[in-house]
PATI-243323 format. One record per residue (C-alpha): residue in one letter; x, z, y. Coordinates in pm, whole numbers, plus 32768, in hexadecimal, padded with zeros to 4 digits. Example, Ala and Ser with C-alpha at 12.3 -4.5 7.8 and 13.67 -1.06 7.14 Angstrom:
# PATI-243323
A84CE830C7E3E S855782CA7F96 
END
This chain:
# PATI-243323
M800080008000 T80907FA48155 L80C8809B826C R7FC27FE4833B R7EB880208234 I7F16818D820F L7EFB81B98388 K7DA7810E8381 I7D2B8206827D L7DB1832D8341 F7D1682A98483 F7BBF828183E5 S7BD583DA8347 S7C30846F8498 I7B0583C88539 V7A20845E8430 L7AAA85B9846F L7A8B858585E7 F7920852285BD S78E7865C84F2 S795E87378610 Y78A6866A8717 T775E8682865C Y775887FB8652 I77B5881187C2 F76CE870E885D N75C186DC8754 K7556858E87ED L74E484468752 P757F82FF87CD D7499821C8898 D74B980DE87C9 I743F81558675 Y72F780D985E8 Y71B581908635 L7135829A854A K6FBD828B8530 R6EFB83538430 T6D8B8300843D T6C7A83AE837B F6B2283108360 Y69EC83E38328 D688F838A82B0 Y674B83F3835A K6761854982B0 N68B7857C8353 E696185658201 P6AA6849981EA Y6A8F835C811F L6BD282A68178 S6D2482EC8219 T6E2781FA829A I6F95822882F0 N6FFE812683F4 N6ECC80588390 H6F1A8065821C P6DF080F0815A S6E3A822F809F T6D538341802B W6E04847880A9 V6E18859B7FB6 N6EBC86EE7FDC L6FEE87377F0B D6F2C882B7E31 E6E4887057DD6 V6F6F864C7D39 S6FEA86927BD7 P713587567BD2 N71A8864A7ADC V71AB85507BFC I727E86327CDB N737286827BC3 A739A85127B69 L73D284B37CD5 V74D985BD7D1A S759185877BD0 I75C284107BFF E75CF83EB7D7A D766385267E12 K76DF86457D39 K775B87097E68 F761386DF7F24 Y75CC88537F3C T772A88AA7FBA H779A879480A5 S774087788216 G76B88617820A F77DD85528185 D78E085748074 F7A3185508121 L7AF985167FE0 R7A05840B7F67 I7A1E835A80B6 V7B9B835980AD K7B9A82E17F43 T7AA581CA7F94 L7B69816780CB V7CA381437FF8 V7BE880677EFF N7B527F968019 T7CA37F6980BC L7D4D7F007F7A S7C377E0D7F20 R7C147D948089 E7A9B7DC5806A I79AE7ECB80F0 K78F97F597FC3 G780180737F95 G782981A57EBC A787982BC7FAF S772483018044 T76818452800D I750884747FEA T750084DB8158 Q75C283A581C0 Q74DA82C780F3 Y73AF836E8197 V7425833182FC K748781CC82A1 N732B818B8217 I7272820C8347 F736481CF8468 L745B80BC8415 T74887F688372 N75317F0B822B S76527E5B82D7 Q77A37EAC8235 T78757EF6836C Y7952801983CF S788A8055850D R774680768448 K77F4815E8351 L786F823D846C K770E825584F7 E769082A9839B V778683CA8379 Y773D844684D6 L75C3844184A3 A75E684E8834F L76A2860783F4 L7594862484FA I7479862283FA E7528872C8329 N754F88028461 K73DE87EA84B7 Y732E87ED8362 S733C88A68217 K73AE880380D5 N724988028053 D71CE87578190 I72D58648815F L727B86167FF2 E710B8604804C G714B8503815C F722D84318080 L714084287F56 N701883CE8033 S70C682AF80E6 V71A9820C7FE5 Y715D80AD7F61 F710B80717DF2 G70DA7EF87DFD H6F917E3B7DCF G6F287EA27F2F I6F1D80127EC7 Y6FAA81267FA6 G6FB382967F51 I6FBC83557E09 E6E4583987DF7 D6DE1822B7E16 A6EFA81C47D2A S6E8282BE7C27 H6D1E82387C39 Y6D9280CD7C3C F6E8380DC7B15 Y6DEE81FA7A47 N6C8982237AC9 K6CB483977B08 P6D0E84807C29 A6E7D84D07C65 I6E50863A7BFB D6E0485C87A95 L6F3584E97A5D T6FFC852B791F I717985387916 E719283D2789B E709183517998 S714284087AB2 A729183737A4D S71F2821B7A35 L7171822E7B9C I72B882BA7C26 A737081A47B6E I72B880A27C44 L734D812B7D85 N74A880A77D3C A74267F3F7D5E P72B07EFD7D38 E72DD7D8F7CDC I73D97DE57BCA Y73437F277B3F S71CB7EF17B59 P71387F4A7A04 I703F7E307A38 K713F7D217A81 Q72737DA979CF L72077EA878CC Q73507EAB780A N74187EE77949 N732C800179A0 I7354809E7845 K74D28090785B R74CC814179A8 V73D182417927 N74C982957812 L75DB82C07918 I74FF839C79F3 M7495847978D1 S760084997867 E7657851779C4 M752A860079BF Y75A1868B786F K76FD86C978FE D7661877B7A29 G75878856794A N744087B679BB V73E8872A7863 S73F487E8771D K74BF876375FC D738187257536 D72DF865B7651 F742085997687 M745285447518 N72E484EE74DE R72998417760C K713D83827608 P710B820C763F I70A0818E7798 L6F2B81417784 L6EB580A678C8 S6D4980BC7932 I6D427FC47A53 N6C2A7FF57B4D K6C4E7EC97C35 N6B057F177CDF Y6B6E80757D49 K6AF280927EB1 S6B2F7F207EE7 N69D17EC67F5F I69DF7FD68069 Y6ABC7EE9812F Y69957E05817B F690F7F2B8246 Q6A657FA782AC N6AD67E5E8345 E69AE7E6D8431 V6A127FD1848D I6B757F5E84D7 N6AF77E3D85AD K6A2F7F328680 L6B4B802F868C N6C367F228710 D6B467EEB8833 I6B688058889E S6C8380978991 F6D6781C1894D S6ED5820E890B R6F2F81E4879F R7094826A87AE F70D2839286C4 S6F5C83C986AA K6E83848A85BA I6D4383C385D3 D6BF484348546 V6AE2832C853B Y697D839B84F3 T68BB82718470 T67518236840F L679A81F8829E N66A4828881A3 K679482AA807E D668682F77F7C L65C481C07FE0 Y670280F07FDC N675A81687E7D K65FD81167E02 A65F97FBF7EA6 N674F7F6E7E1A H66D97FD17CBF I65977F067CD4 I66347DBA7D31 K671C7DCB7C03 N65E87D827B2D T65B57C237BB9 P66307AF87AED N67A57AB67AFC E67B079937BF1 L668479FA7CC4 E66FB7AA57E01 A66447BB27EC5 S66607C648012 I65B07D9480A3 Y65837E128208 V64D97F5E8254 I647E7FE983AB E63C3811C8424 P629780C184FF N629C81BF8618 T641581E98640 G64A1809285EC N6596813E84FF I662180468402 L660D810A82BE T66A6800E81CF I673E7EB481CD I67997E098088 G68147CA880BB G68377C407F51 K68507CB47DEB N69C87CE17DE6 Y6AAB7D037F16 T6BDE7CDB7E3A D6B687B7E7DD6 S6AF27B187F32 E6B1A7BC98080 F6A197AE08121 N68FD7BB581AC R67BB7B048151 A66EB7C07820A T67847BC78360 N68377A778355 S676579998273 Y665478C88318 R654478458231 Q63DE77CB824E P62EF78F78243 G61BE783C81C3 S607678F881EB S61227A3B8251 I612079A883B3 K5FA179A183C2 P5F657B058446 F60107A9D858B L5F2E796E85A6 Y5DF87A458577 Y5E777B4B866A T5E957A318768 A5D3279C88714 L5CB57B2B8753 E5D647B2488A5 Y5CA179E788F7 G5B517A81889A F5B2C7A3A8725 K5A8E7B4B8650 P5AE87BAB84EB F59927B228489 S59C179D5853F T598A78BD8443 F5A0D776583EB E59B6769082BF S5AAE769B819E T5AA8753D810C P5BA7742680DC T5BE7739F8239 T5CB8728E82DA F5D2172D7843D Y5D8271C88536 I5E91722E8629 D5E9371798777 G5D84709D86E9 T5E6F6FE08602 K5F4770BD8520 S5E8E714283F2 Y5ED372938353 S5E29730C8214 P5E93746F81B8 R5E2C74FC8067 N5DDA76547FE7 Y5E9D76EB7EC9 D5E3776477D80 N5D3F75717E47 Q5C42768D7E4E Y5B4376927F6E F5A1477667FB9 N5956762F802F D588D76F5812C E58B777C0826A I59AB78E48244 T5A1C79F88330 M5B797A2083BC T5B917B6282EF Y5B4C7AAD81AB A5C2C7989820B L5D4A7A7B8240 A5D077B3880FC T5D0579F7802C S5E06793F8106 D5D217818814D N5DF1770181EC I5CCE76368275 Y5C53775C8344 A5DB6779583C9 V5DE7762E8440 K5C8C762484DD T5CDC77658597 L5E2976DA8612 L5D937595868F F5C7A7654873A L5D78772F87F2 G5E7876208830 V5FD276128792 D607E768288D4 S5FB677C688DF F602E78268785 I619677CA87D5 E619178AF8906 S60FC79C68836 L620F79A5872D K631279C68842 D62687B0988B1 F62997B89874F N64117B418775 F642A7A188689 K65667975870D Q658B782B8654 K650C76EE86FA I63A176AF8699 S632F75468675 N61F474D18727 N6144748285E2 P5FFE75008545 T60B975528404 I6142768B84AF A5FF1772E8461 L6063772882F6 G61C177AE8337 T62A4767E834A N637577178461 T64A377D983DF V64CA79538406 S65AA7A678384 L65237B8B82BC E659D7C7183D2 E64D47BB084D7 I638D7B9C841A T63987D0783A0 S63DD7D808503 A62BB7CA7857B Y61CF7D46847E N624D7E9584FB C61A97E418649 F605B7E608595 A60C67F9A84DA S612580448624 Y5FD2800486CE G60777EF5879E K61867FDA882A Q62987EF8879B P63B77FF08789 E650A7F48879F P65B07F538646 K66D58041863A I67D780958532 I68AA81A185E2 N681682DE8678 R694A839986F4 V6AC483778707 F6BB884978732 V6D2A846A877F N6DFE859E873F D6CB886668731 N6C4785EB888A L6AFE852A88A0 I6B4C83D9893C Y6A19830C88D5 Q68A9836088A3 N67AE82538844 Y664C82A988AC V650D81FA883E K64D180CD891E N636E80488913 L63417EE88999 G61C77F0E8988 R615B7DA2899B F602D7DAD88B8 D5EC57E1888D7 E5E6F7F5B881F E5D0D7EED87CC N5D6E7D9D873E T5E8E7E2F8672 Y5D9A7F2A85DE I5CAF7E0B8582 I5DC97D4284E1 N5E367E77841F D5CDB7E99838E M5CBE7D26833F L5E087D2D8286 T5D8D7E3C8195 H5CA77D4080F1 M5DBC7C84803E F5D9E7DAA7F4B N5C1F7DAD7F45 T5BD17D237DEC N5A5A7D437E30 L5A857BFA7EE9 N5B057B407DB5 G5A297A1F7D4D S5A6778A97D69 L5B9379157E35 S5C697A4A7DF5 V5D077B317EF2 T5E807B037EFA G5ED27C6B7E9F S5E0C7C727D5B S5F447C847C81 I5FBC7DCE7D17 T5E7A7E7D7D80 N5E7B7F5C7C49 K5FD97FD97CA9 L5F7480567E00 S5EFD81BB7E33 H5EF781B27FB1 R5E5680D880B8 Y5F337FC0813A S5F267E8B8213 G5FE77D5F819B K60157BEA8176 S60D27B138081 G615E79B980B5 S61CD78A77FC9 T627777587FE0 D631176897ECC F645A773B7F14 D640A78917FA7 N633579BE7F59 W62E47ACC805A M62287C138066 I620F7CE8819F G61327E1A81AC Y610E7F67825A N604A809B82B9 P6082818883E2 Q61B6821B8337 I628180F382BB T62A67F7982CF I634E7EC181AF G63AA7D538198 V64217CA5805A W64A07B428022 T64FB7A997EDA G6584793D7E9B Y66B778787E31 D67F078507F04 N680D76E37E9F N66A2769F7F03 N6632765D7DA1 K64BB76577D7A L641F779C7D08 L63AB77A57BA3 E624A78197B62 D62CE79647AD6 D639B799C7C14 K6276799E7D01 G62007B037CCF Y63457BC07CFF A63327BF77E77 K61E17CA47E54 Q62547D717D2A I638D7DE77DDE W62C47E3E7F15 A61BB7EFE7E53 E62B77FCE7D8F L6386801F7EC4 I626A807F7FAF E61C881557EA1 F631582057E6C Y632C82507FDE M61C582CC7FF1 M61D683917EAC D61D384E97F53 K612484898097 E5FBB849D8108 N5EE983628126 A5EF6834982A2 W5E47822C8356 F5E29819E84B2 T5D45824A85AE K5C3181678631 P5C54812987A8 E5B318173888F F5ADE800988D9 V5AC47F988770 G59687F8186DC K58F67F38857B R57E17E7984CE K576C7E818366 L57917D138304 D57DC7C4481D3 L59567C1881D0 I593E7AB18155 S581F7A1B821A G58197B038347 K56A17B2C8321 T55D77C6D831A K556F7C3081B2 G56477BF38080 S56F57C957F58 N58307CF68019 L57A77DC78137 E58B87E9481DC D59167F0B8336 I59BA7DF68400 Y5A667E6A853F Y5A687DA98686 K5ACD7DDC87EE T59AE7E4688CF T5A487DF38A24 
END
């Protein structure tokens, strides 16, 4: 070794010792290190559901929630002097520096657990002497400020295990489908083995490499007295239990939270951030479970909002986030079919129609501008062939009545009304829009239905309630009611929409909710919609509004067996939510009257006499 290289080693060692003294005197972080940002996200019950370290998702657990096997494996293979050093191992650094100098490369091998921790959260992976000096300096600082257990806890919660997984708890669930506290010796060693190089030691990608390193780790644990001779000699085989869906679908909701959080202005440097969201975790878990029962290729999305607050309780943008991060609830625009009709009939009420106003339901050809012909058809070519009420037309989704209503009002009137309901896509000036040929997202149409569910208050949807930075409240999101819609007419629409479940009206035509009526134990308003490619169901009561879409990503036509899934998903989910709740309903406004009329004909005599509500002013 040349004198120059020896001097280089001595110089570097001196710098390390100098940093050690400086750290204890000044206790100050340099200005150019990366930000440290630990964010914890809470559901509507104020219970944590996700943590991130510098934006990397990691479910934070306390050290006593981690198996001692994990800690023993980590210390034995990565840092035997962890409990005695002050942040770095001086002899290891000198040894590594000699090796680096001789090989004329900068290699790893000298980092303590503390150094690895500060590198993970503060620094980059660049192999330079300047970065290494910062690493040593920060390790000294961290050791001066925190206990050994705090450092272990931070390291295990932030370290990367490959496959997009950060933190020991999520790794344990992902690879072994169990919490970290229940990991065996072999499972613990298998996870710690990954840390050396996730691409090389992943038990999914490189099982044999992982097993070899497990043997090495257990050998070191045996030497250190952390594994008995019997356990060491009788090592159990590595039996993975991969759970690729662990928490993955939460990111459909979580990405919307992050988008909103990024719009809020506050300092993110060295911050402990607590974000209180509107997530209903129980509802999310149920929704996520339900959509797994749809056929393999059929996709589904769910959007749930609370009527009076605008709180977004759940967003599921697809069946498997791991397979596709595309959020079909917020970013997919499809034709809503007949689920658009309640907004047409609300517009008609605004223009003086009554729920008992009638048109004839019979095959009809319409002439647009006197020349263009348009001949819409009812489902399965079924018509009542007589006068029917708006209420019955809505319950049976009669297309002839819808187009007649649109042409009576004028297409422009309906287009303006859809804009009031916050439908943002361009709407063509075409009578087919009465049957839902304009494109919408599930988020848009569910939020629009929520205008009815909120008595017309139209609360602005929100996904974050409060944000704290270092325990200081810096953001509070209050309910914002836009209040564009008439209370009386929303009450009337709400009542009309209950009749899709009224099987007393089944005859030559059937109400569209017949297939799920026997599953419903509460009173709901709702409307389904179908095209050749899309299936929709949106329904609500005063406590919840749920929208469901099903279809194929490649726009394949729906098979006959596919067409009922949206309704089935909706029915199971809303009944789950209402399971322990009273059957609340909307309070009738003062200026709403009622008449006992036949729901089909609108006459005072008939076999379906019920109260029909109408506006009296």
